[in-house]
C-alpha positions as CSV (number, residue, x, y, z in Angstrom):
1,M,-63.0,7.9,-10.2
2,D,-62.9,4.4,-8.7
3,S,-59.8,4.2,-6.6
4,S,-59.0,0.8,-8.0
5,R,-58.6,2.2,-11.5
6,T,-55.2,3.0,-12.9
7,T,-54.7,5.9,-15.4
8,V,-52.1,5.0,-17.9
9,P,-49.7,8.0,-18.5
10,L,-49.7,9.5,-22.0
11,A,-46.6,8.6,-24.1
12,P,-45.4,10.8,-27.0
13,R,-48.3,10.8,-29.4
14,E,-48.1,8.7,-32.6
15,S,-49.8,9.6,-35.8
16,T,-53.5,8.7,-35.8
17,Q,-53.6,8.4,-39.5
18,S,-51.6,5.1,-39.9
19,L,-53.7,2.5,-38.0
20,D,-53.9,-0.7,-40.2
21,P,-56.7,-2.9,-38.8
22,I,-55.1,-6.0,-40.4
23,Q,-51.7,-5.3,-38.9
24,F,-53.3,-4.4,-35.5
25,T,-55.2,-7.7,-35.5
26,R,-52.0,-9.5,-36.3
27,E,-50.3,-7.9,-33.2
28,L,-53.3,-8.6,-31.0
29,V,-53.5,-12.3,-32.0
30,A,-49.8,-12.7,-31.2
31,I,-50.7,-12.3,-27.5
32,D,-52.3,-15.5,-26.0
33,S,-55.2,-14.0,-24.0
34,T,-57.3,-17.1,-23.4
35,T,-59.7,-16.5,-20.5
36,Y,-57.9,-15.7,-17.2
37,R,-54.8,-14.7,-19.2
38,E,-56.0,-11.4,-20.5
39,G,-53.6,-9.2,-18.5
40,A,-50.9,-9.0,-21.3
41,A,-53.6,-8.0,-23.9
42,G,-54.9,-5.3,-21.6
43,D,-51.4,-3.9,-21.0
44,F,-50.7,-3.9,-24.8
45,L,-54.0,-2.1,-25.6
46,A,-53.7,0.4,-22.7
47,E,-50.1,1.4,-23.9
48,F,-51.0,1.4,-27.5
49,L,-54.0,3.7,-27.0
50,A,-52.1,6.0,-24.6
51,R,-49.4,6.5,-27.3
52,R,-52.1,7.6,-29.7
53,G,-53.4,10.3,-27.4
54,W,-56.3,8.5,-25.7
55,K,-56.9,9.0,-22.0
56,V,-56.7,5.4,-20.7
57,E,-57.9,3.6,-17.5
58,K,-57.2,0.1,-16.4
59,T,-59.6,-1.5,-13.9
60,P,-58.7,-4.8,-12.2
61,V,-60.9,-7.8,-12.8
62,P,-60.6,-10.4,-10.0
63,Q,-59.4,-13.9,-10.8
64,P,-61.7,-16.6,-9.5
65,A,-60.0,-19.0,-7.1
66,E,-61.0,-22.1,-9.2
67,S,-59.3,-20.7,-12.3
68,G,-55.8,-21.6,-10.8
69,H,-54.5,-18.2,-12.2
70,R,-53.0,-15.4,-10.1
71,E,-51.7,-13.0,-12.7
72,P,-53.6,-9.6,-12.9
73,R,-56.1,-9.0,-15.6
74,W,-58.0,-5.7,-16.5
75,N,-60.7,-3.9,-18.2
76,V,-59.4,-1.1,-20.4
77,Y,-61.4,2.1,-21.0
78,A,-60.1,4.8,-23.4
79,G,-61.9,8.1,-24.0
80,P,-63.6,11.0,-22.3
81,E,-65.3,10.9,-19.0
82,A,-68.7,11.6,-20.6
83,P,-68.8,10.0,-24.0
84,D,-71.9,10.0,-26.2
85,L,-71.1,6.5,-27.6
86,V,-68.8,3.7,-26.5
87,F,-67.6,0.8,-28.6
88,S,-67.0,-2.4,-26.6
89,T,-65.9,-6.0,-27.0
90,H,-63.9,-8.6,-25.1
91,M,-60.1,-9.3,-25.0
92,D,-60.3,-12.9,-23.9
93,T,-60.6,-15.8,-26.3
94,V,-61.5,-19.5,-25.9
95,P,-58.7,-22.1,-25.8
96,P,-56.7,-23.4,-27.4
97,Y,-54.4,-20.6,-28.6
98,I,-53.9,-20.7,-32.4
99,P,-51.1,-18.5,-33.9
100,F,-51.9,-15.9,-36.6
101,H,-51.4,-16.7,-40.2
102,E,-52.8,-15.2,-43.4
103,D,-53.3,-15.5,-47.1
104,E,-54.0,-12.9,-49.7
105,E,-57.7,-12.6,-48.8
106,T,-58.1,-14.0,-45.2
107,I,-56.6,-13.9,-41.8
108,Y,-56.6,-16.9,-39.4
109,G,-55.9,-17.5,-35.7
110,R,-57.5,-17.5,-32.3
111,G,-59.5,-14.3,-31.9
112,V,-59.4,-13.0,-35.4
113,S,-63.2,-12.9,-35.5
114,D,-64.0,-13.4,-31.7
115,A,-63.0,-10.7,-30.9
116,K,-59.6,-9.2,-31.8
117,G,-60.4,-8.2,-35.3
118,I,-63.4,-6.4,-33.8
119,I,-61.1,-4.6,-31.4
120,A,-59.0,-3.4,-34.3
121,A,-62.0,-2.2,-36.3
122,Q,-63.5,-0.4,-33.3
123,V,-60.2,1.4,-32.5
124,A,-59.9,2.5,-36.2
125,A,-63.5,3.7,-36.2
126,A,-63.2,5.5,-32.9
127,E,-60.1,7.3,-34.0
128,A,-61.8,8.5,-37.2
129,L,-64.9,9.7,-35.2
130,R,-62.7,11.4,-32.6
131,A,-60.8,13.3,-35.4
132,Q,-64.2,14.5,-36.6
133,G,-65.1,15.8,-33.1
134,Y,-67.4,13.1,-31.8
135,A,-67.2,12.2,-28.1
136,V,-66.6,8.4,-28.4
137,G,-64.9,5.9,-26.0
138,L,-63.6,2.4,-26.2
139,L,-64.2,-0.4,-23.5
140,F,-62.4,-3.7,-23.7
141,V,-63.3,-6.2,-21.0
142,S,-62.0,-9.6,-19.6
143,G,-63.8,-12.8,-19.0
144,E,-66.7,-12.7,-21.6
145,E,-66.1,-16.3,-22.7
146,R,-66.7,-17.6,-19.2
147,D,-68.8,-15.5,-16.9
148,S,-68.7,-11.9,-18.1
149,A,-66.6,-11.0,-15.1
150,G,-65.2,-7.9,-16.7
151,A,-68.5,-6.6,-17.9
152,K,-69.9,-6.9,-14.4
153,V,-67.0,-4.9,-13.0
154,A,-67.4,-2.2,-15.7
155,N,-71.1,-2.0,-15.0
156,D,-70.4,-0.9,-11.4
157,S,-68.5,2.2,-12.7
158,P,-70.1,3.2,-16.0
159,K,-69.5,6.2,-18.2
160,P,-72.6,8.3,-18.8
161,C,-73.0,7.4,-22.4
162,R,-76.0,7.3,-24.7
163,F,-75.2,4.3,-26.8
164,L,-73.1,1.2,-26.5
165,I,-72.1,-0.7,-29.7
166,N,-71.0,-4.1,-28.6
167,G,-68.9,-6.2,-30.9
168,E,-69.4,-9.9,-31.6
169,P,-69.2,-11.7,-34.9
170,T,-72.5,-10.8,-36.7
171,D,-71.3,-10.9,-40.3
172,N,-71.4,-7.1,-40.2
173,R,-75.2,-7.1,-39.6
174,L,-77.0,-5.4,-36.8
175,A,-78.6,-8.0,-34.4
176,L,-82.3,-7.7,-33.8
177,A,-81.9,-9.8,-30.6
178,S,-79.5,-11.9,-28.7
179,K,-80.7,-15.1,-27.1
180,G,-80.4,-15.7,-23.5
181,A,-79.0,-18.7,-21.7
182,L,-80.4,-20.9,-18.9
183,R,-78.0,-23.6,-17.5
184,A,-79.2,-26.4,-15.3
185,V,-77.9,-29.4,-13.5
186,V,-80.3,-32.4,-13.4
187,T,-79.4,-34.9,-10.6
188,A,-80.9,-38.3,-9.9
189,A,-80.3,-40.5,-6.9
190,G,-80.7,-44.3,-6.7
191,K,-79.7,-47.4,-4.7
192,M,-76.6,-49.5,-5.4
193,G,-76.9,-53.1,-6.0
194,H,-75.7,-56.1,-8.0
195,S,-76.7,-55.7,-11.7
196,A,-77.8,-59.3,-11.8
197,Y,-80.5,-58.4,-9.3
198,P,-82.0,-55.2,-10.5
199,E,-85.0,-55.6,-8.2
200,L,-82.7,-55.1,-5.2
201,G,-81.5,-51.7,-6.4
202,E,-82.7,-48.5,-8.0
203,S,-80.8,-47.1,-11.0
204,A,-80.1,-43.4,-10.9
205,V,-78.9,-43.6,-14.5
206,H,-82.3,-45.1,-15.7
207,K,-84.1,-42.3,-13.8
208,L,-81.9,-39.6,-15.3
209,V,-82.4,-41.0,-18.8
210,D,-86.1,-40.9,-18.4
211,A,-86.0,-37.4,-16.9
212,L,-83.9,-36.2,-19.9
213,A,-86.3,-37.8,-22.3
214,R,-89.2,-35.8,-20.8
215,I,-87.2,-32.6,-21.0
216,R,-86.4,-33.3,-24.7
217,A,-90.1,-33.7,-25.4
218,L,-91.0,-30.3,-24.0
219,E,-92.3,-27.6,-26.4
220,L,-90.0,-24.7,-25.6
221,P,-91.1,-21.0,-26.2
222,V,-90.9,-19.5,-29.6
223,E,-90.6,-15.7,-30.2
224,E,-92.0,-14.2,-33.3
225,E,-89.3,-12.9,-35.7
226,I,-86.6,-14.5,-33.5
227,G,-87.3,-18.2,-33.5
228,P,-87.4,-21.0,-30.9
229,S,-85.6,-21.7,-27.7
230,T,-83.2,-24.6,-28.2
231,L,-81.9,-27.2,-25.8
232,N,-78.5,-29.0,-25.5
233,I,-77.7,-31.8,-23.1
234,G,-74.0,-31.1,-22.9
235,Q,-72.7,-33.5,-20.2
236,I,-73.9,-36.7,-18.5
237,Q,-72.0,-38.6,-15.8
238,G,-72.9,-41.2,-13.2
239,G,-72.7,-44.8,-12.0
240,R,-69.7,-46.7,-10.7
241,A,-69.3,-49.8,-13.0
242,P,-71.2,-51.7,-15.7
243,N,-72.1,-54.4,-13.2
244,V,-73.2,-52.0,-10.4
245,I,-76.6,-50.4,-10.2
246,A,-76.0,-46.7,-10.2
247,D,-76.7,-44.7,-7.1
248,H,-76.0,-41.3,-8.6
249,A,-76.2,-39.6,-12.1
250,E,-76.3,-36.0,-13.3
251,A,-76.5,-34.1,-16.5
252,Q,-75.7,-30.5,-17.5
253,I,-78.1,-28.9,-19.9
254,L,-78.2,-25.5,-21.6
255,I,-81.2,-23.8,-23.0
256,R,-80.8,-20.8,-25.4
257,L,-83.6,-18.6,-24.3
258,V,-86.1,-16.5,-26.2
259,G,-88.4,-14.4,-23.9
260,D,-88.7,-14.8,-20.2
261,S,-87.3,-17.9,-18.5
262,A,-90.1,-18.5,-15.9
263,S,-92.3,-20.8,-18.1
264,T,-89.1,-22.8,-19.2
265,R,-88.0,-23.2,-15.5
266,A,-91.5,-24.4,-14.5
267,A,-91.8,-26.8,-17.4
268,I,-88.4,-28.5,-16.7
269,G,-89.2,-28.8,-13.0
270,A,-92.5,-30.5,-13.7
271,A,-90.9,-32.8,-16.3
272,V,-88.4,-34.2,-13.9
273,A,-90.7,-34.5,-10.9
274,G,-90.5,-37.9,-9.2
275,L,-87.3,-38.8,-11.2
276,A,-84.7,-36.2,-10.4
277,E,-84.0,-32.8,-8.9
278,V,-83.0,-29.7,-11.0
279,E,-80.8,-26.7,-10.1
280,F,-80.6,-23.7,-12.3
281,T,-77.0,-22.5,-12.1
282,L,-76.8,-19.6,-14.6
283,E,-79.2,-17.3,-16.4
284,I,-78.4,-14.7,-19.0
285,P,-81.6,-12.9,-20.2
286,F,-82.9,-12.7,-23.7
287,V,-82.4,-9.2,-25.1
288,R,-84.1,-7.4,-28.0
289,L,-81.9,-4.9,-29.7
290,R,-82.3,-1.8,-31.9
291,A,-82.1,-1.9,-35.7
292,L,-81.5,1.0,-38.0
293,E,-83.2,1.5,-41.3
294,G,-81.0,0.6,-44.3
295,F,-78.7,-1.7,-42.4
296,P,-78.9,-5.6,-42.8
297,T,-80.0,-7.5,-39.7
298,M,-79.6,-10.9,-38.1
299,V,-80.6,-12.8,-34.9
300,A,-77.7,-13.7,-32.6
301,K,-78.4,-17.2,-31.2
302,F,-75.6,-16.7,-28.8
303,T,-75.2,-14.7,-25.6
304,T,-73.0,-11.6,-25.2
305,D,-71.9,-9.1,-22.4
306,I,-74.9,-6.8,-23.2
307,P,-77.0,-8.0,-20.4
308,Q,-74.2,-7.2,-17.9
309,L,-73.6,-3.7,-19.3
310,T,-77.0,-2.2,-18.7
311,N,-75.5,1.0,-17.3
312,W,-73.6,1.9,-20.5
313,G,-76.4,3.3,-22.6
314,E,-78.8,1.8,-25.2
315,P,-77.1,-1.3,-26.7
316,L,-76.5,-2.4,-30.3
317,L,-74.7,-5.5,-31.4
318,L,-72.5,-5.5,-34.5
319,G,-69.2,-6.9,-35.7
320,P,-67.3,-8.5,-38.6
321,G,-66.8,-12.3,-38.8
322,S,-68.9,-15.4,-38.5
323,I,-69.9,-17.0,-35.3
324,H,-69.9,-20.4,-37.1
325,V,-66.1,-20.4,-37.2
326,A,-65.5,-18.8,-33.8
327,H,-64.5,-21.3,-31.1
328,T,-63.3,-23.8,-33.8
329,P,-59.8,-24.7,-35.0
330,H,-60.6,-22.9,-38.3
331,E,-61.3,-19.4,-37.0
332,K,-60.9,-16.9,-39.8
333,L,-62.0,-13.5,-41.0
334,S,-62.0,-12.0,-44.5
335,K,-59.7,-8.9,-44.8
336,R,-62.3,-7.2,-46.9
337,E,-65.0,-7.7,-44.2
338,L,-62.6,-6.4,-41.5
339,L,-62.0,-3.2,-43.4
340,E,-65.7,-2.9,-44.2
341,A,-66.5,-3.1,-40.5
342,V,-64.5,0.1,-39.8
343,N,-66.7,2.1,-42.2
344,L,-69.8,0.4,-40.9
345,Y,-69.0,1.2,-37.2
346,I,-68.4,4.9,-38.3
347,E,-71.7,5.0,-40.3
348,V,-73.8,3.4,-37.5
349,A,-72.3,5.8,-34.9
350,K,-73.0,8.9,-37.0
351,R,-76.5,7.7,-37.6
352,L,-77.0,7.4,-33.9
353,L,-75.3,10.6,-32.8
354,D,-76.5,12.9,-35.7
């Protein structure tokens, strides 16, 4: 075992028949675990699972210096040393924190769909499978919403499992694929001058605008049955004042990838040539995933931890909730869908293992 791991002592065992996924989600959402603040959620899960008879390990996940946070955070693994299947999702959420509330049919709050309701459904499913003699585990990680830091740590010390069911909001449908991500910074340089005499300067802003227009005109790759790559220019900054010719300008862009990134990188480089420089700062690969006959499917246009968990068995992607309300002030999850997810996780796991 990795010496950095901590094994959580078993507490007196609680009944494993009484887990209410809705109540459990309520308790999880009560903990503010926006990225870099996941430690309390990890402690809660580790202690909760230990009380219910799971063998639990906590593995530290480093805080990046630029985060400004110093409190500890963890990955939490519960289960046998050699599971056949592991359920996994993330403990962190995007800001801002939104308290839990509910009505008769729906629960609301930060993380109900991304991904604390998923945690609750996975725990309930794993307990049911464990009671029936299946060797299953649970892996809950930190940092998915920023850089998959927890998944990278977990991948260095994997359990020898056959299958990984990763949880993200897929409306309880198995994902056929998950798009990748390619992030780039496009930078233009110019020469300052008085705006009344543009011939004496060289505008970096004008060059950047032209470069971005060329990028937007590119025909990005399309993958059969999956769809096209998509482009978003997320941030633009530059210049010094309206009456000063800009000497510097830059833009941050993000491409949701299908297929390999090489052709997209080359096309962007060629498009900005003579106007700007491009630096590719992040890449998460496109992933095709397994479907199972009889289960509804979808395409995840977002990225997940799956590309960073390559040592945890063959991946599948499945979870309750809609990605359309995740990361919004209106995050919500149907109680019916949450309870259906428990049975769906059990059914998929049995199909894989039997």
